[in-house]
C-alpha positions in Angstrom: 102.3 55.8 79.6 103.8 59.3 79.6 104.3 60.8 83.1 103.6 64.4 83.5 104.2 66.7 86.5 100.5 66.4 87.4 100.2 62.6 87.3 102.8 60.1 88.4 106.0 62.0 89.0 107.2 62.8 92.5 106.8 66.6 91.9 103.2 65.9 90.6 102.4 64.0 93.8 103.7 66.8 96.0 101.7 69.3 93.9 98.6 67.4 94.3 99.0 67.0 98.0 99.5 70.8 98.6 96.6 72.7 100.2 94.8 74.8 97.5 94.9 78.4 98.4 91.4 80.0 98.8 90.8 83.2 96.9 88.0 85.5 98.1 85.8 87.5 95.8 83.7 90.7 96.2 80.1 90.3 94.9 78.8 93.6 93.7 75.9 94.2 91.2 75.8 90.6 90.2 79.5 90.4 89.4 82.2 88.3 91.2 85.6 90.4 91.5 88.5 88.3 92.7 90.8 90.0 95.2 94.4 89.3 93.8 96.3 92.1 95.4 94.2 95.2 96.3 90.9 96.7 95.3 89.8 100.3 95.9 86.1 101.2 96.4 84.6 104.6 96.0 82.7 107.1 93.8 85.7 108.1 91.7 86.2 106.5 88.3 89.7 105.7 89.4 88.6 103.0 91.7 88.5 99.3 90.9 84.9 99.2 92.2 83.0 102.4 91.5 79.7 102.8 93.5 77.1 105.2 92.5 76.1 106.2 96.0 76.0 109.8 97.4 77.1 108.5 100.8 80.2 107.0 99.5 83.4 109.0 99.4 85.4 109.4 96.1 88.0 107.1 97.6 86.3 105.3 100.3 87.9 101.9 101.1 90.7 99.6 100.2 90.5 95.7 100.3 93.9 94.2 100.3 95.3 90.6 100.1 98.3 90.0 102.4 99.7 86.5 102.0 96.6 84.3 102.4 94.5 86.7 104.4 92.2 89.6 103.3 91.8 92.9 104.9 89.8 96.1 104.5 90.8 99.6 105.5 88.7 102.8 105.6 90.4 105.6 103.7 89.2 108.5 105.9 85.8 108.4 104.3 83.2 110.9 105.4 80.5 108.3 106.4 82.7 105.4 107.5 83.1 101.8 106.3 81.1 98.9 107.9 81.7 95.2 108.1 78.7 93.2 109.2 77.0 96.5 110.4 80.0 97.4 112.6 81.9 100.5 111.7 85.6 99.7 111.3 88.2 102.2 112.8 89.5 104.8 110.3 93.0 103.9 109.1 93.1 100.4 110.6 93.1 97.1 108.7 90.3 94.8 109.6 90.4 91.1 108.6 87.7 89.9 106.2 86.1 86.5 106.1 83.8 84.6 103.7 80.2 85.8 104.0 81.1 89.3 105.5 79.0 92.2 104.2 80.7 95.5 103.5 78.7 98.6 103.6 79.9 101.6 101.7 77.3 104.4 102.1 74.0 102.5 101.3 75.8 100.0 99.1 76.4 96.4 100.2 79.2 94.3 98.9 79.4 90.7 100.0 82.6 88.6 100.4 82.3 85.2 98.7 
């Protein structure tokens, strides 16, 4: 039998026992977008997620992964950014969790 890193070797056993890292996703318009580093949200075409919402600012919010945690920051938007119907402070990072609902203008984005 041929041992590979995944099966019987010492390294393989350590890799199998390591905790798998959880990656969160943004669910928007039926699409799942993995958060790998950072994602910008707003009306501008330059954003990773472009929302067609008059109440959203051109550059509205930033979602960022830091180590194994996920955060959102309002980018001084006109109408604010909401997490679970609570407005987040402008310029401050707020930690996100699975099943949180972001509200950008009238647009809702779910964390999965």
